[in-house]
C-alpha positions, 0 to 999 in steps of 0.5 A, a space after each residue: 310300714 304296713 298298720 294291724 287291725 283289731 282281729 275278727 273271726 272269719 276274712 273273705 278276701 273278695 265278695 262276689 258269691 263265694 263270698 256273700 254267701 260266707 259273709 252271710 251264714 257266718 254272720 247269722 252264727 254270729 261270726 264276725 265277718 269282715 269283707 275284702 273286695 278289691 274294687 267298689 261296690 255297687 248296686 242296683 241304683 248303679 245300674 239305672 242306665 246301664 243299657 249301654 252296649 258299647 261301655 259294657 258288653 264292648 268296653 267292659 266298663 265292669 270289668 278287671 282293669 287289666 292294665 293294673 293287674 292280668 295274667 300271663 298266658 301260652 300254650 305250651 311250657 317251651 313257650 314264652 309267657 306274654 301279658 292279656 293285654 286286654 279281656 277277650 276269652 274270658 271276663 274276670 269281675 271287678 267290684 262287689 259281687 264279683 261276676 255275680 253281676 255280669 252272669 248270664 244266669 245260667 245255674 245248673 247242677 253238676 251230674 252225679 257222673 261228675 263227682 266220682 268221673 274217675 270211678 264209674 268210668 272205670 267201674 263202666 269201661 274200665 283203666 284204659 278208658 283213662 288216656 295217658 296225661 288225663 289227671 282225672 279224679 273224683 272229688 271228695 263228694 257225691 251229688 246226693 251230700 252236695 243235693 242239700 246245699 243245692 238246693 238252698 242256693 236256688 232257694 236262695 235265689 228263686 231260680 226259676 226252672 223245671 227238673 232236668 229229665 237225665 239230672 241226679 235227684 231233687 228233694 224239692 222242686 224249683 222255687 219259681 217256675 220256669 220262663 215264658 218259652 217262644 218261637 225259637 225256643 219252642 222250637 228246639 223244645 218240638 224238634 228234639 222231642 220229636 228225635 227224642 231227646 229229653 229237653 227241659 227249660 234252662 234254670 235261670 237266677 231271671 226269676 219267672 216271677 216276685 220272689 221272696 228267698 227264705 233269708 226275707 230278701 225279694 227279687 223280681 219279676 225279670 222284663 226281658 230286656 236281653 241285657 243281662 251278661 255284661 251287665 248289673 240289672 237295675 230292676 234286681 230280677 236278676 239274682 246276685 249277691 247284690 240282691 241277695 246274701 250281701 244285704 243279708 250279711 249286712 241285716 245282721 250287723 256283724 258284716 263289714 264290708 271294705 272296698 278297694 282293698 286289694 290282698 296281696 300275701 296269706 300270712 301264716 306260720 306254722 300251719 296256719 293263718 294270721 290274716 292277710 295284707 291288703 293295700 287300701 288302692 285309694 288311699 295308698 296303705 297297706 294294712 295287714 287284717 288278722 283273723 281267725 279264719 281265712 276264707 278264699 273267696 275271689 276268682 278262680 284265677 286270685 284264689 291260685 294266685 294268692 297260695 302260690 304267692 304267700 306260699 301256703 300248699 305245695 306248687 304243682 310241677 307238670 314236670 313231676 306231676 306232684 304238687 297240688 296247686 295250680 293242678 288241673 286248671 280246666 275250661 270249656 270248648 262251644 260245640 255249635 252251630 247257626 241255623 240261616 232260616 230263608 224264610 221264618 223270623 224271630 224276635 231274637 231282641 228280646 230275650 234274658 240271659 238265661 232264657 233258653 232249653 236245654 237237652 241234657 241227652 249228649 252231657 255227662 256219661 248218659 249216653 253210651 261211650 264205649 265206642 267213643 274216644 273221649 269220654 263226658 260231653 256237654 249241654 245243648 241248648 238254644 237260649 235266647 239272651 236277646 241279639 245287640 245290634 252291636 256285637 250280633 251280626 249273624 251273616 251266611 257263609 261267603 258274605 264279605 266282612 264289610 261293606 253295602 252286602 254285609 251291611 245288608 244281610 246283617 239287618 237280613 239275617 239279625 231276627 231270622 238266625 237260631 244257635 244252638 250250642 253246646 257248654 262242652 266239658 273239660 277234662 286235666 291234663 298234665 300240661 294244662 296248669 297255673 303257675 307265677 310268671 318270673 317276670 311280670 308284675 302286677 301295679 303292686 309289685 306281686 307276680 302274675 299268675 300264668 295260664 298254660 293252657 291248649 285244647 287236648 286230644 279229647 278236647 278235640 275229639 268231643 267237639 267233633 262229635 258235639 258240632 254233629 250232633 248240632 248240625 243234625 238238630 239245626 237241620 231238622 228245625 228247617 234252617 236253609 243253611 247250618 253252620 256249625 262253629 268247626 274244628 278245634 285249633 288252639 286255644 286262642 286267649 283273645 275271642 271270647 269263649 265263656 268265662 268259666 274257668 275252674 281248677 287249680 285249688 282243688 277238692 278230694 281225699 287224699 291230700 297228696 292229689 287235692 289242695 282242700 277236703 269236701 268243704 273246702 279247706 285246706 290241708 295245709 292250714 286247717 283256718 284257711 278255707 278257698 271256696 269257689 270254681 277253683 275246686 273243681 277238677 275237672 269241669 263240667 258241661 255246665 255253668 259253674 255257678 251253682 255248683 259253686 254256690 253249693 259248695 259255698 253252703 256248705 264250707 260256710 257250714 264247716 266254718 262255723 262248726 270250725 269256729 266251734 271246736 277247730 281242727 280237720 273236718 275231713 
């Protein structure tokens, strides 16, 4: 029998960026907060031997153990979904800090267009621009309303950057200057300017100089060691929850962190949550943790899974289009081009996760879509995150994939290639969604989450268009051989693509088509807040973390308001 613990004011399920921000802000306002994290604790001292590509980048030592909990996947409704037995297309973090530990540090703001995408698209191009089956909707919040929270998140993280000339208005500059440029990033920047594009420095959570944030947490200057993505930063130079918001929460004395606490159910009755049930995975004991406010702050997949398992909110049905939990699951695609240079060499073994240059001329509605059979676009990037030797073996077409010639050309082109690539946006489709698998369960007896997803005609047409743009720029950069990433076929969950999954518990201003309001508060249970990229009704041409952080600060503000007066905030 589960042991019932004393009630707390606020409970977070997951302690990454979202959970850390909620904990810090609520604890600073005098609320008693407990954070339940299913993984273990870790900090910069735990990363002292982190420069091990095989252990962390290939064998995923920081990631979720899919032998205990995973998802099932299928492309279409008439297929049987099977479990993902090994991490591939995306990497699910585990442990304190979550995916905020192993991220690269790209910290974008979504475009004003994104938040009002349906209304702005119709106003400019007419209703026919939105094709049948695509479930486009506005977010119920505008860029201008969210801008102060973006500003707060960037100052908490110490983001290094310069304004996007095609982005939304800013209330202040980035708190630290842009990162250094290299021969590679300067080549892209100069070429973009020559083509009348508008390059800017990639906004980076790899900090360009030592910085102390408004909460008094100090981050160090990046050493450009090239061990960012899939690694923790032992030097405290990559902004993560572990060196920012979690220490801030701890210092208040109002926050308790419990690790190895796997939440398996939200307990609720009469339109309110009373707490959660969780398993101490080290001891095998079950506990019930009552709380006045329950906040889901885990990864996209787990936020949706917990609501579905707990029968909280109406599940989405792709046949009728009714229901909201699991709806609008979106991903990304990555068009681009690799350039091989015979006479130039680059120090590509050095770098940082978010060292790069960006062009936004092909993102959002920054270009005319009148004669194009798709909407939105993608951010165009040349980044120098560091070629690590196991995973980086670029060779020209026609090279054997093993043997003497492969080895010779791998060595030759290791420092003679540049990738120019897009983060392509992802529009929601009625057949792409999340629900519970009817067959498979996790190690704790809970049904696995089932993902039904495939690339759409919108994705394929956008991918082809962006490939042409990257080829053009790469040729102008002087590459001797240009190879683009090719056409989209069916989505495959095996090769890595991005960990930029969104949707499933989406935000809006209409309870009939959204799960949460613009404070991330559930329409169906006003003391439940669901915070994270699960709230995104579609995915933009960027990494989601900056927008996730902004929404988390807004949600924290809402939770503090709710603790005083209760009720729906919108």
